[in-house]
Every structure is written in structure tokens, then in C-alpha cells.
N, CA, C and O atoms as a DFTB+ gen file, in Angstrom:
412 C
 N C O
     1  1      21.317      -2.318       2.014
     2  2      21.992      -3.276       2.873
     3  2      21.133      -3.528       4.112
     4  3      20.596      -2.598       4.714
     5  1      21.019      -4.774       4.470
     6  2      20.232      -5.148       5.643
     7  2      20.894      -4.622       6.914
     8  3      22.118      -4.559       7.025
     9  1      20.058      -4.253       7.851
    10  2      20.595      -3.864       9.151
    11  2      21.279      -5.088       9.749
    12  3      20.886      -6.222       9.479
    13  1      22.292      -4.853      10.552
    14  2      23.085      -5.958      11.086
    15  2      22.241      -7.041      11.736
    16  3      22.477      -8.228      11.513
    17  1      21.255      -6.642      12.542
    18  2      20.460      -7.642      13.257
    19  2      19.601      -8.483      12.313
    20  3      19.155      -9.563      12.698
    21  1      19.359      -8.012      11.085
    22  2      18.443      -8.698      10.169
    23  2      19.149      -9.438       9.035
    24  3      18.498     -10.161       8.282
    25  1      20.446      -9.276       8.897
    26  2      21.165      -9.871       7.758
    27  2      20.969     -11.376       7.676
    28  3      20.645     -11.896       6.608
    29  1      21.154     -12.071       8.762
    30  2      21.021     -13.538       8.746
    31  2      19.599     -13.941       8.381
    32  3      19.401     -14.901       7.636
    33  1      18.605     -13.221       8.895
    34  2      17.216     -13.542       8.574
    35  2      16.955     -13.391       7.081
    36  3      16.419     -14.308       6.459
    37  1      17.318     -12.258       6.492
    38  2      17.034     -12.020       5.076
    39  2      17.807     -12.969       4.156
    40  3      17.415     -13.171       3.007
    41  1      18.885     -13.541       4.645
    42  2      19.634     -14.524       3.859
    43  2      19.190     -15.956       4.111
    44  3      19.704     -16.883       3.485
    45  1      18.239     -16.148       5.022
    46  2      17.815     -17.504       5.397
    47  2      16.933     -18.134       4.332
    48  3      16.204     -17.440       3.622
    49  1      17.004     -19.435       4.228
    50  2      16.141     -20.178       3.306
    51  2      14.679     -20.032       3.718
    52  3      13.794     -20.012       2.862
    53  1      14.419     -19.931       5.025
    54  2      13.042     -19.765       5.502
    55  2      12.426     -18.476       4.942
    56  3      11.296     -18.484       4.453
    57  1      13.181     -17.365       5.017
    58  2      12.662     -16.108       4.490
    59  2      12.519     -16.173       2.968
    60  3      11.502     -15.743       2.423
    61  1      13.509     -16.694       2.296
    62  2      13.458     -16.759       0.836
    63  2      12.268     -17.590       0.367
    64  3      11.592     -17.220      -0.593
    65  1      12.013     -18.700       1.034
    66  2      10.854     -19.534       0.692
    67  2       9.551     -18.795       0.993
    68  3       8.639     -18.789       0.166
    69  1       9.457     -18.177       2.161
    70  2       8.258     -17.438       2.549
    71  2       8.008     -16.290       1.583
    72  3       6.885     -16.105       1.114
    73  1       9.041     -15.525       1.286
    74  2       8.920     -14.387       0.369
    75  2       8.409     -14.839      -0.997
    76  3       7.475     -14.250      -1.541
    77  1       9.022     -15.883      -1.549
    78  2       8.620     -16.377      -2.869
    79  2       7.182     -16.904      -2.858
    80  3       6.426     -16.669      -3.801
    81  1       6.810     -17.610      -1.799
    82  2       5.451     -18.138      -1.694
    83  2       4.443     -16.992      -1.559
    84  3       3.347     -17.058      -2.115
    85  1       4.815     -15.946      -0.822
    86  2       3.901     -14.824      -0.649
    87  2       3.691     -14.079      -1.971
    88  3       2.564     -13.706      -2.298
    89  1       4.755     -13.863      -2.721
    90  2       4.641     -13.197      -4.017
    91  2       3.708     -13.989      -4.931
    92  3       2.869     -13.409      -5.621
    93  1       3.854     -15.295      -4.933
    94  2       2.963     -16.139      -5.733
    95  2       1.521     -16.032      -5.223
    96  3       0.577     -15.982      -6.012
    97  1       1.369     -15.999      -3.918
    98  2       0.041     -15.914      -3.287
    99  2      -0.726     -14.665      -3.724
   100  3      -1.944     -14.715      -3.894
   101  1      -0.019     -13.541      -3.908
   102  2      -0.670     -12.285      -4.305
   103  2      -0.509     -12.030      -5.805
   104  3      -0.754     -10.922      -6.281
   105  1      -0.103     -13.044      -6.531
   106  2      -0.004     -12.998      -7.994
   107  2       0.969     -11.942      -8.499
   108  3       0.813     -11.435      -9.611
   109  1       1.974     -11.607      -7.690
   110  2       3.028     -10.703      -8.128
   111  2       2.618      -9.251      -8.280
   112  3       3.345      -8.469      -8.893
   113  1       1.467      -8.873      -7.736
   114  2       0.987      -7.501      -7.894
   115  2       1.048      -6.734      -6.578
   116  3       0.815      -7.287      -5.503
   117  1       1.363      -5.454      -6.691
   118  2       1.359      -4.574      -5.521
   119  2      -0.030      -4.596      -4.905
   120  3      -1.033      -4.446      -5.603
   121  1      -0.080      -4.782      -3.608
   122  2      -1.373      -4.886      -2.931
   123  2      -2.051      -3.542      -2.718
   124  3      -3.192      -3.494      -2.259
   125  1      -1.375      -2.464      -3.040
   126  2      -1.984      -1.140      -2.889
   127  2      -2.445      -0.566      -4.228
   128  3      -3.545      -0.020      -4.317
   129  1      -1.624      -0.682      -5.263
   130  2      -1.965      -0.037      -6.534
   131  2      -2.147      -1.039      -7.676
   132  3      -2.552      -0.650      -8.771
   133  1      -1.859      -2.302      -7.443
   134  2      -2.056      -3.400      -8.398
   135  2      -1.123      -3.355      -9.605
   136  3      -1.381      -4.011     -10.614
   137  1      -0.046      -2.589      -9.508
   138  2       1.008      -2.650     -10.516
   139  2       1.932      -3.797     -10.133
   140  3       1.790      -4.358      -9.047
   141  1       2.882      -4.162     -11.005
   142  2       3.817      -5.229     -10.630
   143  2       4.528      -4.893      -9.315
   144  3       4.987      -3.771      -9.105
   145  1       4.603      -5.890      -8.447
   146  2       5.234      -5.696      -7.146
   147  2       6.744      -5.693      -7.246
   148  3       7.320      -6.014      -8.286
   149  1       7.381      -5.321      -6.130
   150  2       8.830      -5.195      -6.111
   151  2       9.440      -5.768      -4.836
   152  3      10.530      -6.338      -4.877
   153  1       8.742      -5.622      -3.691
   154  2       9.348      -6.030      -2.424
   155  2       8.276      -6.513      -1.446
   156  3       7.184      -5.951      -1.371
   157  1       8.609      -7.555      -0.706
   158  2       7.723      -8.016       0.361
   159  2       8.059      -7.189       1.604
   160  3       9.173      -7.228       2.125
   161  1       7.066      -6.453       2.049
   162  2       7.211      -5.519       3.159
   163  2       6.611      -6.128       4.429
   164  3       5.554      -6.757       4.377
   165  1       7.279      -5.943       5.558
   166  2       6.728      -6.338       6.856
   167  2       5.900      -5.185       7.404
   168  3       6.428      -4.098       7.634
   169  1       4.610      -5.410       7.615
   170  2       3.722      -4.364       8.152
   171  2       4.196      -3.935       9.538
   172  3       4.311      -2.743       9.825
   173  1       4.466      -4.906      10.382
   174  2       5.084      -4.635      11.673
   175  2       6.588      -4.723      11.419
   176  3       7.120      -5.813      11.208
   177  1       7.271      -3.587      11.438
   178  2       8.687      -3.540      11.076
   179  2       9.511      -4.486      11.952
   180  3       9.218      -4.683      13.132
   181  1      10.538      -5.059      11.347
   182  2      11.417      -5.955      12.083
   183  2      12.356      -5.154      12.981
   184  3      12.876      -4.105      12.601
   185  1      12.552      -5.685      14.174
   186  2      13.415      -5.064      15.169
   187  2      14.268      -6.160      15.805
   188  3      13.981      -7.344      15.627
   189  1      15.307      -5.784      16.540
   190  2      16.079      -6.803      17.253
   191  2      15.204      -7.610      18.222
   192  3      15.505      -8.770      18.506
   193  1      14.141      -7.013      18.722
   194  2      13.278      -7.694      19.691
   195  2      12.354      -8.724      19.047
   196  3      11.934      -9.668      19.716
   197  1      12.023      -8.563      17.746
   198  2      11.074      -9.506      17.134
   199  2      11.658     -10.324      15.982
   200  3      10.942     -11.125      15.381
   201  1      12.917     -10.145      15.665
   202  2      13.525     -10.812      14.510
   203  2      13.507     -12.340      14.634
   204  3      13.567     -13.040      13.623
   205  1      13.425     -12.850      15.835
   206  2      13.396     -14.307      16.047
   207  2      11.977     -14.859      16.132
   208  3      11.801     -16.063      16.322
   209  1      10.971     -14.014      15.997
   210  2       9.578     -14.425      16.147
   211  2       8.948     -14.704      14.780
   212  3       8.649     -13.760      14.048
   213  1       8.740     -15.972      14.417
   214  2       8.176     -16.293      13.106
   215  2       6.752     -15.770      12.916
   216  3       6.297     -15.629      11.781
   217  1       6.040     -15.479      14.015
   218  2       4.710     -14.880      13.876
   219  2       4.797     -13.456      13.329
   220  3       3.813     -12.925      12.813
   221  1       5.961     -12.845      13.440
   222  2       6.202     -11.513      12.878
   223  2       6.937     -11.628      11.543
   224  3       6.549     -10.996      10.560
   225  1       7.987     -12.426      11.511
   226  2       8.871     -12.448      10.350
   227  2       8.343     -13.263       9.171
   228  3       8.580     -12.899       8.019
   229  1       7.633     -14.358       9.439
   230  2       7.230     -15.286       8.380
   231  2       5.723     -15.457       8.254
   232  3       5.263     -16.365       7.562
   233  1       4.969     -14.623       8.894
   234  2       3.512     -14.730       8.909
   235  2       2.912     -13.927       7.757
   236  3       3.120     -12.716       7.676
   237  1       2.174     -14.584       6.868
   238  2       1.548     -13.902       5.738
   239  2       0.697     -12.713       6.192
   240  3       0.571     -11.735       5.456
   241  1       0.111     -12.781       7.389
   242  2      -0.717     -11.677       7.879
   243  2       0.105     -10.411       8.151
   244  3      -0.455      -9.319       8.235
   245  1       1.419     -10.550       8.288
   246  2       2.288      -9.400       8.536
   247  2       3.023      -8.966       7.274
   248  3       3.880      -8.085       7.335
   249  1       2.705      -9.566       6.142
   250  2       3.413      -9.247       4.900
   251  2       2.513      -8.482       3.946
   252  3       1.288      -8.597       3.987
   253  1       3.145      -7.704       3.091
   254  2       2.438      -6.963       2.061
   255  2       3.403      -6.814       0.891
   256  3       4.544      -6.388       1.068
   257  1       2.937      -7.168      -0.306
   258  2       3.775      -7.029      -1.496
   259  2       3.527      -5.658      -2.093
   260  3       2.390      -5.303      -2.400
   261  1       4.602      -4.884      -2.257
   262  2       4.480      -3.504      -2.709
   263  2       5.365      -3.241      -3.923
   264  3       6.418      -3.855      -4.093
   265  1       4.909      -2.310      -4.765
   266  2       5.767      -1.813      -5.843
   267  2       6.763      -0.836      -5.203
   268  3       6.648      -0.498      -4.025
   269  1       7.726      -0.398      -5.987
   270  2       8.740       0.510      -5.450
   271  2       8.123       1.811      -4.952
   272  3       8.486       2.290      -3.878
   273  1       7.192       2.397      -5.718
   274  2       6.591       3.666      -5.302
   275  2       5.811       3.525      -4.005
   276  3       5.943       4.361      -3.111
   277  1       5.001       2.478      -3.889
   278  2       4.213       2.289      -2.663
   279  2       5.111       1.987      -1.470
   280  3       4.813       2.413      -0.354
   281  1       6.196       1.268      -1.682
   282  2       7.131       1.000      -0.591
   283  2       7.819       2.292      -0.160
   284  3       7.999       2.535       1.033
   285  1       8.202       3.116      -1.125
   286  2       8.813       4.398      -0.789
   287  2       7.834       5.270       0.002
   288  3       8.223       5.929       0.966
   289  1       6.569       5.272      -0.408
   290  2       5.562       6.035       0.323
   291  2       5.407       5.512       1.751
   292  3       5.259       6.292       2.692
   293  1       5.442       4.200       1.903
   294  2       5.320       3.593       3.239
   295  2       6.419       4.096       4.164
   296  3       6.155       4.454       5.312
   297  1       7.637       4.123       3.671
   298  2       8.754       4.512       4.523
   299  2       8.967       6.019       4.584
   300  3       9.630       6.518       5.494
   301  1       8.409       6.742       3.622
   302  2       8.556       8.188       3.625
   303  2       7.373       8.903       4.224
   304  3       7.439      10.106       4.479
   305  1       6.294       8.188       4.454
   306  2       5.073       8.793       4.967
   307  2       4.086       8.986       3.837
   308  3       4.474       9.365       2.732
   309  1       2.832       8.734       4.095
   310  2       1.822       8.784       3.047
   311  2       1.588      10.198       2.531
   312  3       0.997      10.355       1.463
   313  1       2.024      11.230       3.241
   314  2       1.840      12.592       2.769
   315  2       3.017      13.074       1.929
   316  3       3.030      14.220       1.481
   317  1       4.004      12.208       1.713
   318  2       5.174      12.566       0.935
   319  2       5.181      11.820      -0.385
   320  3       4.599      10.742      -0.505
   321  1       5.841      12.401      -1.372
   322  2       5.995      11.740      -2.658
   323  2       7.129      10.736      -2.556
   324  3       7.978      10.859      -1.673
   325  1       7.164       9.729      -3.451
   326  2       8.290       8.808      -3.460
   327  2       9.597       9.567      -3.671
   328  3       9.602      10.711      -4.125
   329  1      10.684       8.921      -3.339
   330  2      11.987       9.550      -3.521
   331  2      12.217       9.846      -4.992
   332  3      11.527       9.299      -5.853
   333  1      13.174      10.701      -5.285
   334  2      13.408      11.098      -6.672
   335  2      13.857       9.904      -7.507
   336  3      14.342       8.899      -6.988
   337  1      13.678      10.048      -8.817
   338  2      14.045       8.979      -9.741
   339  2      15.484       8.546      -9.514
   340  3      16.368       9.363      -9.256
   341  1      15.695       7.253      -9.615
   342  2      17.024       6.695      -9.440
   343  2      17.331       6.269      -8.023
   344  3      18.401       5.721      -7.761
   345  1      16.398       6.514      -7.090
   346  2      16.577       6.106      -5.701
   347  2      15.400       5.247      -5.277
   348  3      14.311       5.355      -5.843
   349  1      15.613       4.396      -4.285
   350  2      14.554       3.562      -3.743
   351  2      14.914       3.152      -2.335
   352  3      16.066       3.259      -1.915
   353  1      13.904       2.676      -1.601
   354  2      14.143       2.085      -0.289
   355  2      14.226       0.583      -0.465
   356  3      13.363      -0.010      -1.113
   357  1      15.254      -0.048       0.103
   358  2      15.376      -1.496       0.003
   359  2      14.474      -2.174       1.029
   360  3      13.738      -1.506       1.756
   361  1      14.535      -3.505       1.083
   362  2      13.634      -4.261       1.950
   363  2      13.807      -3.959       3.431
   364  3      12.980      -4.351       4.254
   365  1      14.897      -3.255       3.767
   366  2      15.149      -2.899       5.157
   367  2      14.886      -1.425       5.441
   368  3      15.142      -0.937       6.541
   369  1      14.367      -0.718       4.425
   370  2      14.069       0.693       4.594
   371  2      15.259       1.603       4.384
   372  3      15.181       2.797       4.674
   373  1      16.376       1.054       3.878
   374  2      17.562       1.861       3.619
   375  2      17.483       2.469       2.220
   376  3      17.081       1.789       1.275
   377  1      17.863       3.745       2.075
   378  2      17.835       4.427       0.791
   379  2      18.982       3.932      -0.077
   380  3      20.137       3.921       0.351
   381  1      18.658       3.522      -1.298
   382  2      19.657       2.959      -2.215
   383  2      19.519       3.627      -3.582
   384  3      18.486       4.226      -3.883
   385  1      20.551       3.524      -4.399
   386  2      20.520       4.048      -5.760
   387  2      20.266       2.895      -6.721
   388  3      20.853       1.821      -6.587
   389  1      19.378       3.128      -7.701
   390  2      19.075       2.117      -8.713
   391  2      20.304       1.969      -9.595
   392  3      20.876       2.955     -10.060
   393  1      20.696       0.728      -9.817
   394  2      21.829       0.460     -10.696
   395  2      21.310       0.215     -12.097
   396  3      20.329      -0.504     -12.285
   397  1      21.955       0.800     -13.067
   398  2      21.552       0.593     -14.455
   399  2      21.866      -0.838     -14.850
   400  3      22.900      -1.380     -14.460
   401  1      20.965      -1.462     -15.637
   402  2      21.224      -2.841     -16.061
   403  2      22.422      -2.882     -17.008
   404  3      22.580      -1.998     -17.849
   405  1      23.261      -3.903     -16.873
   406  2      24.418      -4.007     -17.769
   407  2      23.980      -4.422     -19.161
   408  3      23.133      -5.303     -19.304
   409  1      24.531      -3.814     -20.172
   410  2      24.236      -4.163     -21.558
   411  2      25.469      -4.562     -22.296
   412  3      25.401      -4.889     -23.481
């Protein structure tokens, strides 16, 4: 779940367009390990102070497309292993449980 200050931004058409264009720009691959990507990560984390600044929020220079493992490493620290199977960090850095696909 997005942090309260970021909910409107992550639901905005501007972010959705930027995110989709960035994924296409990097050919859908994680920029660290070159496996299929999973989430567009902000290198400079979003805060209440910068959430309105498009140079931070929508600037390709501040974005990085990461797979789930690399994103987990980013938020857990590079000296730590990714979280255990079945868990992941969402686009806001919140720990979430993977939902099984419906069959």
C-alpha cells in the first residue's frame, strides 16, 4: 500500500505514463541483473518534501527498473539477502505477501 502522501501520485496518469514509458525504454529488464523487471524504483526515495517535484518523481534519471530480488536488496541493504519466499517490497518499500494467482 502506498504511503498516504504518495497515493495520489502513484494513481496519477502522469506516473502511469512515465512508468510504462520507462519500462519500454529499458526493454523490460532489471537494470542490475538483466532478468525480467518488476518495479520502477525511485533512486532518490519519494518523501512529502519532494512528491510534487517532477524532477524527482517523473525524471528518467531518477528511475531504475528492478526485478523483485534486486528491489528487495535495495530496500533491505546490499549486505542482506532478499526477503523470504512469498514476500516482497512494493513500489513504496512496504513489505507485502505474494498472492497466489487464481486458477
